[in-house]
C-alpha positions as a printed Julia matrix, in Angstrom:
140×3 Matrix{Float64}:
  0.0     0.0    0.0
  3.05    2.25   0.33
  2.34    3.48   3.85
  5.76    2.39   5.15
  9.22    2.44   3.61
 11.41   -0.66   3.49
 13.68    0.91   6.13
 10.75    1.58   8.49
  9.53   -1.99   8.05
 13.01   -3.42   8.78
 13.39   -1.17  11.85
 10.02   -2.28  13.25
 10.85   -5.94  12.61
 14.18   -5.49  14.41
 12.43   -3.79  17.35
  9.91   -6.61  17.66
 12.55   -9.34  17.49
 15.26   -7.64  19.56
 13.35   -5.58  22.12
  9.98   -7.34  22.18
 11.1   -10.96  22.04
 14.65  -10.48  23.34
 16.24  -12.19  20.35
 19.89  -11.47  19.77
 20.51  -10.96  16.08
 24.1   -11.62  15.14
 25.51  -12.24  11.71
 28.78  -13.67  13.01
 28.71  -17.45  12.67
 30.83  -20.03  14.46
 32.86  -20.67  11.29
 33.73  -16.96  11.14
 35.19  -17.21  14.65
 37.07  -20.4   13.75
 38.67  -18.75  10.74
 39.5   -15.71  12.85
 41.18  -17.88  15.5
 43.19  -19.68  12.86
 44.22  -16.51  11.07
 45.24  -14.84  14.32
 47.29  -17.87  15.25
 49.24  -17.54  12.0
 50.34  -13.97  12.76
 53.96  -13.39  13.62
 54.68  -12.88  17.29
 57.01  -10.22  18.64
 59.88  -12.7   18.8
 59.36  -13.68  15.15
 57.81  -17.07  15.97
 54.33  -18.15  14.95
 51.61  -19.56  17.15
 50.76  -22.06  14.45
 52.49  -23.35  11.33
 50.8   -23.74   7.94
 50.87  -27.53   8.35
 49.17  -27.31  11.73
 46.58  -24.91  10.34
 44.8   -27.48   8.18
 45.04  -30.23  10.83
 43.56  -28.01  13.49
 40.83  -26.65  11.22
 39.74  -30.17  10.32
 39.59  -31.21  13.99
 37.71  -28.03  14.91
 35.15  -28.61  12.18
 34.51  -32.18  13.36
 33.92  -30.94  16.91
 31.56  -28.22  15.68
 29.6   -30.62  13.49
 28.84  -32.74  16.54
 28.11  -29.67  18.67
 25.47  -28.55  16.16
 23.66  -31.85  16.71
 23.67  -31.49  20.52
 21.01  -29.24  22.07
 23.17  -28.61  25.15
 25.31  -26.23  23.03
 22.37  -24.02  22.01
 23.03  -21.42  24.71
 26.7   -21.07  23.86
 27.95  -17.97  22.08
 29.48  -18.67  18.65
 32.79  -17.18  19.84
 32.91  -19.57  22.8
 32.16  -22.6   20.63
 34.85  -21.65  18.14
 37.5   -20.81  20.72
 36.75  -23.93  22.79
 36.98  -26.17  19.7
 40.16  -24.41  18.65
 41.76  -24.83  22.08
 40.83  -28.53  22.14
 42.3   -29.05  18.66
 45.43  -26.99  19.41
 46.35  -28.92  22.56
 48.94  -30.94  20.66
 50.7   -27.87  19.34
 53.1   -25.63  21.23
 51.46  -22.81  23.19
 48.91  -22.2   20.42
 46.04  -22.02  22.91
 47.57  -19.38  25.16
 48.76  -17.44  22.15
 45.36  -17.33  20.46
 43.54  -16.35  23.65
 45.96  -13.5   24.13
 45.45  -12.39  20.51
 41.65  -12.52  20.71
 41.5   -10.64  24.0
 43.92   -7.99  22.73
 42.5    -7.49  19.24
 38.83   -7.43  20.25
 39.08   -6.29  23.83
 37.25   -9.44  24.9
 37.65  -11.17  28.19
 36.63  -14.8   27.78
 35.18  -16.39  30.9
 37.65  -19.16  31.73
 35.19  -21.35  33.63
 32.61  -21.14  30.85
 35.3   -21.86  28.26
 36.51  -24.88  30.26
 32.93  -26.14  30.53
 32.33  -25.89  26.76
 35.69  -27.55  26.06
 34.82  -30.4   28.43
 31.41  -30.87  26.81
 33.02  -31.05  23.37
 35.69  -33.49  24.51
 33.1   -35.69  26.23
 31.03  -35.76  23.08
 34.04  -36.86  21.04
 34.65  -39.74  23.48
 31.15  -41.17  22.98
 31.1   -44.52  21.09
 29.34  -43.0   18.05
 32.14  -40.51  17.51
 35.32  -42.46  18.3
 35.64  -43.78  14.77
 36.85  -40.41  13.51
C-alpha cells in the first residue's frame, strides 16, 4: 500500500525481534570465529615465531570442524555464544601444538578487547571433549 518504507519496516521488525522478544541478532557465525582464531594464530609474534604453522593450520581446522559438526547436533550447546564454541573447539584441537592455545587467547583478547570467561570456556571444552569420546564418535 506504500504506507511504510522498506527501512521503516526493517526497523520495526528489528524492534519486535530484539526488544519485544529479546532475540539477539548476530551475523557472526561459528565458522567466522574459527577462521579468525586460525588466522590470528598464523600472525607473527614479537619474537618472530608463529603460534601455528601452515601444516598445523589445516590439521587443527579439520579437527575443529569435526567438533563443531557434533556440537550442532547437541542441544546442550544451544546457549553457547558462537565465539565460545569456536575458541573452545580451537583450544581442544590446538592442545597438541606448542602454546597455540595461550597465544590465540591473548590475541583474541587484545585485538577485540574481549575477556573470555575461563570457567565457561573450560565447561564448553569439556562438553566437546566428552562428546568426542562417545562410542558413536570415536571412529573419527
